N, C-alpha and C positions, 0 to 999 in steps of 0.2 A: 398447346398443352405443355406445361413445364416439364423439363427433363427430370427424371427420377434422381433422388439423392444418391450419390455414389458412396456407399458405406465402406468400400474397399480402399478409397483414396485417403491417404494420411500423409501429412508432412512429417518426415522423419525427424524427430526431436534429437537434439544432441544427446549423446550417451552420458551416463553419470560420470564416467572417467573424463570425457571431454569437458564437461561443465566444471569439474573440480580443477582440472589442469588449467582451464581458462582463468580461474580465480588465482591460482598460484602464479601463472605467468604475468597477469596484470599487476600483482603485488611486486614481483621481481623487477619488472620494467619500471614501475613507479619508484622503487627503492634505488635502482640504478640512476634514475634521473636526478635524484637528490644528492648523489655523490659528487663531490667537487672534481672537476677535470684536472688532469695533470697540467702543471705550468712549466714543464721541462721536457726535454727530449729523453725518452727512456732508452737506456742502453740495450734493452731487449728488442728494440725496434730498429736499431740502426743498420741491421743487415737487410732491411727491406729494399727491394730492387728499385723502387720509385722514390726519388728525393722529393718530388712535388707532393706526394701523399704524406710524407713525413712533415713537410711544411704545413699542410692542412691540419695535421694532428697537433703540431706545436702551437699554431695560431688559433686553435679551437674553432676552426671554420665550421659553420653549420653543415651537417651531412645532408645528402639528398633526402627528399621526403621518403619516409619508410625505410631508410637505410640503417636505422639504429639497431642495436642488438635485440633480438627477439627473446621471449621468455625461455624458449628452448635453448638458445645459445648461452644464456646466462646460467641455465642448469648445467650445461656441458662444462662451462668454466668452473663452476662450483665443484663438480665431480673431479676435475683436475686437481683442485686444491686438496680434496680429501685423499686422492691417490698419492699425492706428494707426502702428506702426513703419514700415510701408511708405509710408504717407502722408507721414510726416515726411521720409523719404528722397526721395520724389518731389518734394515742395515745395522742399527744399533744392537738388536738382538743377535745378529750374526758376528758381532765383535768389532764393528767399525766405530771409532770415536768420531762421530759426526756432530759438529757444532753448527747450530743455526743462528746463534746470537753471540755477540761479543761480550766482554766482561761487564759492559754497562747495560747489558740486556737489549741492545739494539740489533737489528738485522745487519749482517755484513753488507756493506755497500760503499759507494763512492759518490762524490758530488764535485763537479769541476765547472769551470767557466761561470763562477758565481752562482752555482746551483742550477744552471740552465741545462746541464747534462747530468743525469743521475742514473744509477743502476743499483739493484738490490739482489744479492746472490742468494741462492737457495741454501747454501751451506759450505762448510769447509771441513774436510776430513783431516784430522791431526794424527790419527793412528789407525792402522789397518791390520787385520789378521793374515792377509795374503802377501805381505811384504811389498805392497805398492809404495811408491815414493810419496812422501807427505812433507809439508801440508799441501793439500790439493783442493782446488775449487770443486764443488759438487753442484751440478745442475741437473734438474729432473724435469722431464716432460711426459705428458700422456698423449696418446694418439689412437685414432681408430685403427682397425686391423690393417687396412691398406697402407696407411702412412707408416705404421710401425714396421711393417715388413720391409718397406723401402729403407728405413733407417738401419734395420738389422742386416739387410743385404749389402748396402752400399756405405754405411757409416754416416754419421751425422753431418760431416763436412760436405759430402756430395748430395745427400738426400735432403738436408735442411740447412741451406746456407745462412738463413736468418739466425738459427740457433748457433751455428758455428761462429758467426761474427760476434754474437753475444758472449759466448764462452771466451773467445780471444780478448775481447775488450775488457771483460771482468778480470781475467787473469792479469792483464797488463796494469789496470788501475788498482787492483788489490795487491799487487806485488807477488802473485802466485804463479810465477813464470818458470820456476825451476822444475817443478813436478807436473806431469800431464794432468789435465783436468779429468775428473771422474764424472762421466755422463751416464745418466740412467733414463731409459724410456720405458713406459708401461703401456702395454696393449689394453685399451679400455674394454675390448670385446672378449679377450681370453685371459687377461691378467698375466700374460707372459711378460717377462722383464728382460730388457736388453741393457747391457752395461758395456762401456768402452772407455779407453783412455785416450784423451785428446791432447797431443803435445801443443805447446804454446806456438801460435802462428803470429809472429811479430808483424809481418806485412799486413795480415788481415786486421789485426788490432789497429794498426796505423791508418789503414784505409777507412775503417769505421769511425775513428776519431776525426779524420780529415773530413769525412762526410758531415759529421755534426757541425764542424766549423763552417763548412760551405752553406749548410742550411740556415744556421743562425745569422750569418752575414747577409744572406739573401733576404731573410725575414726583416732584419734591421734596415735594409736598404729599400724594402718594399718591392723587391723583385720576385717574380714567379719563376722558379726553376723549371727547366724543360721536363716534359714527360719522358718516361723511360722507353716509350714506344710511339710509333706513328700510327699504330693500328688500334682504333677504339674498341675493336672486338677481341683484343688480346685477352687472354685468360685473366691476367691480373687486373685489367680494367673492368671486365664484365662484373667482377665481384667487389669492386672498389666502392666505398661509401660516398665518394665524391665524383663519381663517373660523370653525372650530368653536368655538374658545375665545371669540371675540368674540360669537357669537350664542347661545352656550350659555345 
């Protein structure tokens, strides 16, 4: 005798929200795939602890399967840009003369070594209502609550060395070394804002610049730079887009 039909058993279909988000994420990932990859070392990345990873980025080495940015990650990046625009508007309303473009309408930035190393700054403060020294580099980042609290507690230099190296490098190449940089961090979860002044660190800027030279020379010579660790389970390795390739 055949078993009775189970009217209670149903495969749970995706929710309406899941279905719509899947469409959005598919579109975002497809759009990202069409964007041309950088053909230079970005100044915002030279504080990365692993030189080999920066080599892979510069050489446009294919990432491990499934290691590309997800739609969710791309949405998070987009939110960061929106929050930066809001921070610009808020600071201007507060009386800060914050410029994001030069007289030609271009973003403030630098290009060295024949364009193989470039950086684009968020802005420059040329006048301020609180008496801070100007002109000052302005850099803005957004972070989740945990990372934001680390920045607010310890300062950007200790909490986020990659950001600190970016700030120092940009100050050096843009000639904004006399006044401390003005760093802003926005808490994505609570909209709290942290601001701090970051004095120019010449040694850090030189170190980041030297790292760029080392990476470019190794790429030109076809040499693979050493990993930053001998432990494949190191935190930085576990979340690296080239982990399988690197440790194969």
